[in-house]
ZAVEX-53321 format. One record per atom (N, C-alpha, C): residue number from 0; residue in one letter; atom name; x, y, z. Coordinates in steps of 0.001 Angstrom, whole numbers, plus 500000, padded with zeros to 6 digits. Layout:
N
    nr   rest   atom       c1       c2       c3
   NUM      A     CA        X        Y        Z
...
% end
This chain:
198
    nr   rest   atom       c1       c2       c3
     0      X      N   332556   319385   164723
     0      X     CA   332754   320797   165012
     0      X      C   333216   321013   166438
     1      X      N   333569   322243   166772
     1      X     CA   334038   322566   168112
     1      X      C   332891   322543   169100
     2      X      N   333168   321924   170255
     2      X     CA   332140   321837   171300
     2      X      C   331924   323200   171950
     3      X      N   330668   323617   172029
     3      X     CA   330336   324881   172670
     3      X      C   329264   324634   173721
     4      X      N   329410   325312   174838
     4      X     CA   328436   325165   175918
     4      X      C   328245   326505   176606
     5      X      N   327096   326681   177201
     5      X     CA   326800   327923   177908
     5      X      C   327612   327962   179211
     6      X      N   327822   329145   179766
     6      X     CA   328549   329262   181038
     6      X      C   327920   328420   182145
     7      X      N   326583   328348   182142
     7      X     CA   325892   327547   183159
     7      X      C   326200   326067   183018
     8      X      N   326263   325596   181786
     8      X     CA   326576   324188   181535
     8      X      C   328017   323870   181936
     9      X      N   328929   324766   181605
     9      X     CA   330333   324571   181968
     9      X      C   330521   324558   183479
    10      X      N   329778   325419   184162
    10      X     CA   329860   325452   185626
    10      X      C   329335   324147   186224
    11      X      N   328222   323658   185662
    11      X     CA   327645   322397   186142
    11      X      C   328622   321246   185933
    12      X      N   329288   321229   184779
    12      X     CA   330268   320182   184484
    12      X      C   331455   320268   185441
    13      X      N   331911   321486   185686
    13      X     CA   333043   321677   186588
    13      X      C   332684   321247   188009
    14      X      N   331500   321605   188454
    14      X     CA   331050   321225   189792
    14      X      C   330946   319709   189923
    15      X      N   330391   319074   188903
    15      X     CA   330246   317612   188918
    15      X      C   331603   316925   188918
    16      X      N   332528   317454   188105
    16      X     CA   333864   316860   188005
    16      X      C   334612   316937   189335
    17      X      N   334546   318091   189988
    17      X     CA   335248   318235   191262
    17      X      C   334614   317374   192349
    18      X      N   333301   317234   192333
    18      X     CA   332641   316371   193311
    18      X      C   333007   314906   193095
    19      X      N   333091   314500   191845
    19      X     CA   333511   313125   191537
    19      X      C   334935   312873   192028
    20      X      N   335786   313873   191849
    20      X     CA   337166   313772   192321
    20      X      C   337187   313512   193827
    21      X      N   336403   314295   194579
    21      X     CA   336391   314136   196035
    21      X      C   335798   312798   196460
    22      X      N   334791   312314   195740
    22      X     CA   334192   311015   196085
    22      X      C   335187   309883   195881
    23      X      N   335987   309980   194835
    23      X     CA   337030   308973   194610
    23      X      C   338101   309060   195694
    24      X      N   338393   310268   196136
    24      X     CA   339381   310451   197191
    24      X      C   338915   309828   198504
    25      X      N   337624   309870   198749
    25      X     CA   337081   309318   199995
    25      X      C   337262   307806   200065
    26      X      N   337197   307131   198935
    26      X     CA   337251   305657   198936
    26      X      C   338648   305112   198625
    27      X      N   339616   306002   198363
    27      X     CA   340958   305535   198008
    27      X      C   342006   306469   198618
    28      X      N   342662   306011   199662
    28      X     CA   343607   306873   200381
    28      X      C   344794   307330   199531
    29      X      N   345469   306435   198790
    29      X     CA   346573   306898   197938
    29      X      C   346122   307950   196924
    30      X      N   344940   307729   196331
    30      X     CA   344399   308694   195381
    30      X      C   344111   310026   196081
    31      X      N   343640   309939   197316
    31      X     CA   343363   311135   198106
    31      X      C   344645   311931   198331
    32      X      N   345702   311235   198732
    32      X     CA   346984   311892   198994
    32      X      C   347525   312564   197735
    33      X      N   347372   311886   196606
    33      X     CA   347899   312404   195337
    33      X      C   347179   313661   194854
    34      X      N   345926   313843   195282
    34      X     CA   345129   314935   194716
    34      X      C   344759   316050   195692
    35      X      N   345225   315972   196918
    35      X     CA   344893   317028   197879
    35      X      C   345474   318378   197473
    36      X      N   346675   318358   196916
    36      X     CA   347271   319622   196464
    36      X      C   346393   320299   195417
    37      X      N   345852   319508   194503
    37      X     CA   344991   320043   193451
    37      X      C   343725   320648   194045
    38      X      N   343119   319955   194998
    38      X     CA   341877   320433   195604
    38      X      C   342090   321780   196288
    39      X      N   343162   321894   197070
    39      X     CA   343399   323147   197776
    39      X      C   343861   324255   196834
    40      X      N   344464   323869   195706
    40      X     CA   344815   324861   194700
    40      X      C   343543   325468   194113
    41      X      N   342562   324637   193834
    41      X     CA   341283   325118   193311
    41      X      C   340606   326045   194324
    42      X      N   340653   325649   195586
    42      X     CA   339983   326421   196630
    42      X      C   340611   327797   196838
    43      X      N   341897   327933   196544
    43      X     CA   342569   329215   196770
    43      X      C   342522   330140   195559
    44      X      N   341952   329683   194459
    44      X     CA   341845   330530   193273
    44      X      C   340793   331616   193488
    45      X      N   341189   332848   193355
    45      X     CA   340256   333957   193554
    45      X      C   339189   334008   192466
    46      X      N   339485   333409   191309
    46      X     CA   338543   333450   190185
    46      X      C   337587   332256   190180
    47      X      N   337778   331322   191103
    47      X     CA   336929   330123   191102
    47      X      C   335511   330469   191551
    48      X      N   334528   329858   190926
    48      X     CA   333123   330133   191250
    48      X      C   332796   329631   192653
    49      X      N   331966   330390   193357
    49      X     CA   331628   330034   194739
    49      X      C   330936   328675   194827
    50      X      N   330195   328301   193789
    50      X     CA   329478   327018   193823
    50      X      C   330458   325843   193858
    51      X      N   331521   325939   193073
    51      X     CA   332550   324902   193070
    51      X      C   333240   324846   194430
    52      X      N   333548   326019   194970
    52      X     CA   334238   326081   196263
    52      X      C   333391   325496   197388
    53      X      N   332125   325869   197445
    53      X     CA   331277   325373   198535
    53      X      C   331091   323859   198445
    54      X      N   330963   323343   197232
    54      X     CA   330853   321895   197065
    54      X      C   332114   321188   197573
    55      X      N   333275   321768   197263
    55      X     CA   334541   321183   197696
    55      X      C   334698   321252   199213
    56      X      N   334276   322353   199802
    56      X     CA   334385   322500   201258
    56      X      C   333562   321422   201971
    57      X      N   332339   321222   201511
    57      X     CA   331478   320203   202115
    57      X      C   332087   318813   201946
    58      X      N   332569   318528   200744
    58      X     CA   333161   317222   200477
    58      X      C   334450   317017   201278
    59      X      N   335226   318075   201464
    59      X     CA   336452   317971   202256
    59      X      C   336142   317621   203704
    60      X      N   334998   318064   204187
    60      X     CA   334576   317685   205532
    60      X      C   334424   316179   205643
    61      X      N   333884   315558   204599
    61      X     CA   333737   314098   204574
    61      X      C   335099   313411   204478
    62      X      N   335985   313968   203669
    62      X     CA   337330   313405   203529
    62      X      C   338064   313458   204869
    63      X      N   337911   314568   205582
    63      X     CA   338564   314725   206875
    63      X      C   338069   313700   207888
    64      X      N   336810   313335   207794
    64      X     CA   336256   312330   208713
    64      X      C   336859   310950   208447
    65      X      N   337211   310683   207190
    65      X     CA   337750   309367   206820
    65      X      C   339269   309323   206990
    66      X      N   339954   310380   206579
    66      X     CA   341426   310407   206618
    66      X      C   341897   311612   207431
    67      X      N   341569   311629   208699
    67      X     CA   341890   312775   209545
    67      X      C   343393   313050   209602
    68      X      N   344201   312015   209698
    68      X     CA   345652   312211   209802
    68      X      C   346239   312779   208513
    69      X      N   345754   312288   207389
    69      X     CA   346248   312765   206092
    69      X      C   345857   314225   205884
    70      X      N   344662   314585   206321
    70      X     CA   344137   315930   206094
    70      X      C   344680   316974   207059
    71      X      N   345212   316521   208189
    71      X     CA   345565   317461   209252
    71      X      C   346492   318582   208790
    72      X      N   347543   318237   208064
    72      X     CA   348495   319253   207624
    72      X      C   347853   320256   206661
    73      X      N   346997   319759   205794
    73      X     CA   346336   320635   204818
    73      X      C   345301   321539   205480
    74      X      N   344602   320992   206461
    74      X     CA   343537   321754   207099
    74      X      C   344084   322911   207925
    75      X      N   345306   322750   208444
    75      X     CA   345813   323726   209399
    75      X      C   346672   324831   208792
    76      X      N   346992   324753   207511
    76      X     CA   347820   325794   206903
    76      X      C   347108   327145   206948
    77      X      N   347865   328157   207290
    77      X     CA   347273   329475   207513
    77      X      C   346779   330139   206227
    78      X      N   347633   330178   205211
    78      X     CA   347311   330944   204005
    78      X      C   346527   330154   202971
    79      X      N   346753   328839   202901
    79      X     CA   346125   328060   201829
    79      X      C   345309   326881   202331
    80      X      N   345237   326699   203633
    80      X     CA   344514   325561   204183
    80      X      C   343041   325830   204384
    81      X      N   342395   324946   205125
    81      X     CA   340954   325042   205318
    81      X      C   340539   326331   206016
    82      X      N   341286   326720   207053
    82      X     CA   340902   327909   207808
    82      X      C   340979   329176   206978
    83      X      N   341776   329163   205911
    83      X     CA   341871   330328   205032
    83      X      C   340529   330619   204360
    84      X      N   339700   329588   204218
    84      X     CA   338397   329760   203586
    84      X      C   337450   330604   204442
    85      X      N   337754   330709   205728
    85      X     CA   336926   331528   206609
    85      X      C   337082   333015   206300
    86      X      N   338092   333353   205507
    86      X     CA   338309   334749   205111
    86      X      C   338044   334944   203620
    87      X      N   337400   333981   202976
    87      X     CA   337113   334091   201551
    87      X      C   336218   335313   201282
    88      X      N   336477   336043   200205
    88      X     CA   335663   337229   199890
    88      X      C   334187   336902   199668
    89      X      N   333900   335689   199202
    89      X     CA   332515   335291   198934
    89      X      C   331850   334796   200222
    90      X      N   330762   335462   200609
    90      X     CA   330117   335134   201879
    90      X      C   329542   333716   201908
    91      X      N   329141   333190   200755
    91      X     CA   328575   331843   200726
    91      X      C   329647   330802   201024
    92      X      N   330876   331079   200618
    92      X     CA   331988   330178   200933
    92      X      C   332297   330246   202427
    93      X      N   332317   331457   202978
    93      X     CA   332566   331621   204417
    93      X      C   331490   330926   205237
    94      X      N   330253   331044   204799
    94      X     CA   329135   330455   205543
    94      X      C   329256   328938   205615
    95      X      N   329570   328319   204493
    95      X     CA   329713   326862   204466
    95      X      C   330961   326436   205247
    96      X      N   332043   327196   205089
    96      X     CA   333298   326851   205767
    96      X      C   333143   326859   207284
    97      X      N   332450   327844   207823
    97      X     CA   332304   327916   209273
    97      X      C   331416   326782   209785
    98      X      N   330432   326362   208991
    98      X     CA   329570   325254   209389
    98      X      C   330351   323933   209420
    99      X      N   331144   323707   208382
    99      X     CA   331950   322487   208328
    99      X      C   333003   322513   209432
   100      X      N   333577   323675   209647
   100      X     CA   334575   323842   210695
   100      X      C   333971   323520   212062
   101      X      N   332770   324004   212309
   101      X     CA   332072   323738   213568
   101      X      C   331926   322242   213787
   102      X      N   331508   321539   212756
   102      X     CA   331318   320089   212852
   102      X      C   332631   319362   213116
   103      X      N   333683   319717   212383
   103      X     CA   334946   318999   212491
   103      X      C   335650   319250   213824
   104      X      N   335629   320489   214277
   104      X     CA   336332   320824   215518
   104      X      C   335587   320287   216734
   105      X      N   334291   320490   216794
   105      X     CA   333523   320059   217960
   105      X      C   333433   318542   218065
   106      X      N   333697   317841   216969
   106      X     CA   333717   316379   216996
   106      X      C   335145   315832   217040
   107      X      N   336084   316715   217371
   107      X     CA   337493   316333   217565
   107      X      C   338140   315728   216326
   108      X      N   337696   316142   215156
   108      X     CA   338291   315665   213906
   108      X      C   339384   316629   213445
   109      X      N   339206   317900   213738
   109      X     CA   340169   318925   213330
   109      X      C   340492   319810   214527
   110      X      N   341750   320198   214660
   110      X     CA   342183   321046   215760
   110      X      C   342083   322516   215369
   111      X      N   341616   323308   216322
   111      X     CA   341444   324735   216064
   111      X      C   342615   325544   216617
   112      X      N   343475   324920   217389
   112      X     CA   344566   325629   218065
   112      X      C   345393   326436   217063
   113      X      N   345602   327703   217393
   113      X     CA   346377   328567   216518
   113      X      C   345554   329250   215439
   114      X      N   344292   328823   215290
   114      X     CA   343449   329399   214234
   114      X      C   342112   329907   214774
   115      X      N   341956   329928   216087
   115      X     CA   340689   330350   216670
   115      X      C   340340   331783   216271
   116      X      N   341375   332599   216069
   116      X     CA   341126   333997   215689
   116      X      C   340379   334095   214363
   117      X      N   340601   333103   213471
   117      X     CA   339925   333115   212163
   117      X      C   338418   332993   212323
   118      X      N   338005   332259   213367
   118      X     CA   336576   332057   213614
   118      X      C   336008   333209   214432
   119      X      N   336761   333635   215451
   119      X     CA   336282   334719   216307
   119      X      C   336021   335983   215488
   120      X      N   336849   336251   214492
   120      X     CA   336661   337434   213642
   120      X      C   335293   337404   212950
   121      X      N   334798   336198   212674
   121      X     CA   333529   336079   211959
   121      X      C   332323   336445   212818
   122      X      N   332527   336559   214131
   122      X     CA   331428   337005   215000
   122      X      C   330975   338403   214573
   123      X      N   331897   339172   213999
   123      X     CA   331574   340530   213535
   123      X      C   331334   340575   212034
   124      X      N   331126   339396   211405
   124      X     CA   330898   339357   209964
   124      X      C   329624   340117   209602
   125      X      N   329638   340745   208427
   125      X     CA   328483   341537   207981
   125      X      C   327270   340678   207687
   126      X      N   327500   339389   207419
   126      X     CA   326384   338484   207135
   126      X      C   325851   337908   208453
   127      X      N   324574   338104   208769
   127      X     CA   324006   337650   210045
   127      X      C   324131   336140   210262
   128      X      N   323968   335359   209207
   128      X     CA   324045   333916   209338
   128      X      C   325452   333463   209720
   129      X      N   326456   334080   209091
   129      X     CA   327844   333749   209396
   129      X      C   328181   334175   210816
   130      X      N   327766   335373   211181
   130      X     CA   328013   335883   212525
   130      X      C   327385   334976   213578
   131      X      N   326157   334542   213324
   131      X     CA   325453   333660   214256
   131      X      C   326147   332306   214373
   132      X      N   326608   331757   213239
   132      X     CA   327300   330469   213245
   132      X      C   328613   330553   214015
   133      X      N   329326   331654   213821
   133      X     CA   330599   331848   214520
   133      X      C   330369   331959   216024
   134      X      N   329329   332679   216422
   134      X     CA   329016   332815   217841
   134      X      C   328625   331465   218440
   135      X      N   327859   330680   217690
   135      X     CA   327472   329343   218139
   135      X      C   328703   328469   218320
   136      X      N   329641   328585   217369
   136      X     CA   330872   327802   217439
   136      X      C   331661   328146   218706
   137      X      N   331869   329436   218940
   137      X     CA   332648   329880   220091
   137      X      C   331978   329453   221401
   138      X      N   330662   329588   221463
   138      X     CA   329922   329201   222674
   138      X      C   330059   327707   222948
   139      X      N   329867   326896   221913
   139      X     CA   329970   325446   222090
   139      X      C   331394   325018   222425
   140      X      N   332360   325669   221797
   140      X     CA   333760   325339   222060
   140      X      C   334124   325682   223503
   141      X      N   333633   326816   223978
   141      X     CA   333911   327228   225351
   141      X      C   333308   326243   226351
   142      X      N   332157   325685   226010
   142      X     CA   331493   324724   226896
   142      X      C   332193   323371   226877
   143      X      N   332587   322926   225688
   143      X     CA   333144   321576   225539
   143      X      C   334627   321490   225862
   144      X      N   335373   322537   225553
   144      X     CA   336826   322475   225678
   144      X      C   337352   323604   226561
   145      X      N   336806   323727   227750
   145      X     CA   337178   324832   228630
   145      X      C   338664   324825   228964
   146      X      N   339219   323645   229257
   146      X     CA   340627   323567   229636
   146      X      C   341537   323998   228498
   147      X      N   341183   323609   227264
   147      X     CA   341995   324004   226114
   147      X      C   341917   325506   225870
   148      X      N   340733   326079   226080
   148      X     CA   340559   327506   225833
   148      X      C   341390   328351   226790
   149      X      N   341630   327833   227998
   149      X     CA   342452   328570   228955
   149      X      C   343847   328815   228389
   150      X      N   344321   327900   227542
   150      X     CA   345634   328051   226922
   150      X      C   345574   328813   225604
   151      X      N   344413   328793   224949
   151      X     CA   344269   329410   223633
   151      X      C   343969   330900   223719
   152      X      N   343184   331305   224724
   152      X     CA   342695   332677   224794
   152      X      C   343813   333730   224885
   153      X      N   344849   333551   225728
   153      X     CA   345891   334593   225801
   153      X      C   346535   334928   224458
   154      X      N   347037   333920   223699
   154      X     CA   347605   334276   222385
   154      X      C   346556   334787   221413
   155      X      N   345304   334366   221584
   155      X     CA   344226   334849   220722
   155      X      C   344022   336342   220921
   156      X      N   343967   336771   222186
   156      X     CA   343784   338193   222493
   156      X      C   344963   339005   221943
   157      X      N   346165   338438   222092
   157      X     CA   347360   339118   221592
   157      X      C   347302   339276   220082
   158      X      N   346858   338230   219370
   158      X     CA   346788   338264   217910
   158      X      C   345758   339279   217442
   159      X      N   344578   339256   218053
   159      X     CA   343501   340145   217616
   159      X      C   343786   341605   217972
   160      X      N   344729   341831   218895
   160      X     CA   345064   343194   219292
   160      X      C   346118   343822   218386
   161      X      N   346726   343014   217529
   161      X     CA   347790   343508   216657
   161      X      C   347216   344254   215463
   162      X      N   347987   345213   214913
   162      X     CA   347582   345855   213655
   162      X      C   347518   344797   212560
   163      X      N   346771   345056   211512
   163      X     CA   346603   344082   210439
   163      X      C   347938   343704   209804
   164      X      N   348853   344677   209662
   164      X     CA   350136   344393   209038
   164      X      C   350951   343420   209873
   165      X      N   350931   343601   211198
   165      X     CA   351678   342718   212081
   165      X      C   351072   341330   212075
   166      X      N   349753   341265   212057
   166      X     CA   349076   339971   212018
   166      X      C   349398   339241   210728
   167      X      N   349491   339994   209642
   167      X     CA   349813   339383   208353
   167      X      C   351226   338802   208358
   168      X      N   352165   339554   208977
   168      X     CA   353534   339065   209065
   168      X      C   353599   337777   209867
   169      X      N   352844   337737   210967
   169      X     CA   352853   336536   211803
   169      X      C   352227   335370   211058
   170      X      N   351171   335656   210279
   170      X     CA   350537   334596   209506
   170      X      C   351515   333993   208506
   171      X      N   352355   334863   207917
   171      X     CA   353346   334373   206959
   171      X      C   354354   333464   207637
   172      X      N   354740   333821   208868
   172      X     CA   355671   332980   209611
   172      X      C   355038   331644   209959
   173      X      N   353789   331695   210374
   173      X     CA   353076   330462   210701
   173      X      C   352967   329579   209470
   174      X      N   352699   330211   208315
   174      X     CA   352561   329464   207072
   174      X      C   353860   328731   206732
   175      X      N   354998   329395   206942
   175      X     CA   356288   328766   206656
   175      X      C   356492   327554   207553
   176      X      N   356092   327686   208807
   176      X     CA   356205   326563   209740
   176      X      C   355313   325414   209312
   177      X      N   354087   325766   208898
   177      X     CA   353140   324737   208483
   177      X      C   353608   324015   207226
   178      X      N   354273   324742   206328
   178      X     CA   354788   324117   205113
   178      X      C   355812   323050   205473
   179      X      N   356657   323373   206479
   179      X     CA   357646   322399   206923
   179      X      C   356983   321178   207526
   180      X      N   355946   321416   208324
   180      X     CA   355226   320299   208934
   180      X      C   354519   319468   207884
   181      X      N   354003   320158   206858
   181      X     CA   353305   319441   205799
   181      X      C   354256   318496   205065
   182      X      N   355475   318972   204821
   182      X     CA   356479   318129   204163
   182      X      C   356802   316917   205005
   183      X      N   356937   317139   206325
   183      X     CA   357206   316026   207223
   183      X      C   356028   315062   207243
   184      X      N   354807   315634   207213
   184      X     CA   353609   314796   207219
   184      X      C   353533   313932   205980
   185      X      N   353887   314493   204825
   185      X     CA   353861   313738   203576
   185      X      C   354852   312586   203621
   186      X      N   356012   312842   204248
   186      X     CA   357009   311790   204378
   186      X      C   356510   310682   205282
   187      X      N   355810   311091   206377
   187      X     CA   355270   310072   207281
   187      X      C   354227   309218   206589
   188      X      N   353364   309855   205797
   188      X     CA   352332   309114   205074
   188      X      C   352970   308144   204089
   189      X      N   354038   308607   203402
   189      X     CA   354737   307768   202438
   189      X      C   355332   306545   203112
   190      X      N   355948   306753   204291
   190      X     CA   356538   305638   205029
   190      X      C   355465   304654   205450
   191      X      N   354323   305198   205899
   191      X     CA   353217   304339   206320
   191      X      C   352717   303489   205168
   192      X      N   352600   304115   203981
   192      X     CA   352125   303380   202807
   192      X      C   353093   302267   202436
   193      X      N   354401   302535   202546
   193      X     CA   355400   301521   202208
   193      X      C   355328   300359   203180
   194      X      N   355104   300677   204466
   194      X     CA   354996   299608   205468
   194      X      C   353787   298736   205212
   195      X      N   352675   299370   204811
   195      X     CA   351468   298608   204504
   195      X      C   351694   297713   203297
   196      X      N   352417   298258   202293
   196      X     CA   352687   297484   201094
   196      X      C   353604   296319   201378
   197      X      N   354543   296517   202336
   197      X     CA   355491   295438   202666
   197      X      C   354845   294399   203528
% end
């Protein structure tokens, strides 16, 4: 007969399947490269359950620690990359994303340049935990990377001072640039893999 399962069971299966996918990606770089598009596609789905998203965000933090160069292009995309999760409608996704972001940036695994505004906005988040995490991030970043912040703050102030429509237009332009960089990054990874194989 046809297999039937409750929504809770299907969610558990989906969560387990996506976690298994990420664990395989951690131990196999070619497999990781082949499936990153799928992972970020899942993360950008507005209909995806928050539990699946938060599990993926945490696991992506581990992937970034192992394959920082491979992940860099994906993490930095404005509209569909990791930083986009900081604006997710679900507060539980935002909460986990800012925590993982704090770990990756402060440990020099992921660059925040050009995306600091995504975190600073969360200082005013309606959720106290998210707001507190964002403030902790900004404070620690200011202490650890003072020289970098001197270069980041001027464009940050300019971005946050713009109307939402103007900021959205700029984000679209940044996204187009990042897409080009991502294509170049994929080509570099491909060349590297061929050299290793040879």
